[in-house]
Residue, then its C-alpha position, 0 to 999 in steps of 0.5 A: m873435508t873439514n878443517v881441523n880447527k873447525l872440529k871444535d865447532i861441531p858438537c858431535f865431534c869434540v876430540p881433545a887435542n892430545h887424542p891419539m888420532f891427532t898425535e899419530y897423524f901429526n907426528k908422522q914422518s913427512y916421508p911415508h916410505s923408508l929410504s933404501p939403504d945406500p948400496r955402496t955402504t951395504y955389505p952382504p951378510h958374512q958367510t960362514s965357512h960351512h955355508h961357503q963349503e956347501q956352495l962349492n960342493h953344489a957347484v962341483e956337483e953341477n959341473q960333474l952332472r953337466r960333464l956326464g950329460d955332455e959325455d952321454q950326448k957324445n956317446t949317443a951321437t957316436i952310436i947313432n952315427t955308427a948305426v947309420n954308417q952300417i946301413c948298406t946303400r942298397d938298403r936305404l929308402m930312396a927319396n922318391g919312394s921307388n924302393f918302398r916295396k922292399w921295406n914292406 
């Protein structure tokens, strides 16, 4: 890498000292990355009442859908349990498969 002070000695590379290449390089901040803001002093943007109401409506809808889903699961389990309880003992398939012929 060539030293900046030796550039004037290179005949094909005579660039004036106030050339943008030099001024931009030497005027850069010493920290290339911007510092993140302090989270203790940073506040979320102010929400309008309309936006707040939309959030509440969305939460209510989610809650209603969840309750409907829970109710559907409960009803399905009840129906299945009722159907299983109505099967007579003599009609059940035995674990060893000895009464499989009745099922054919």
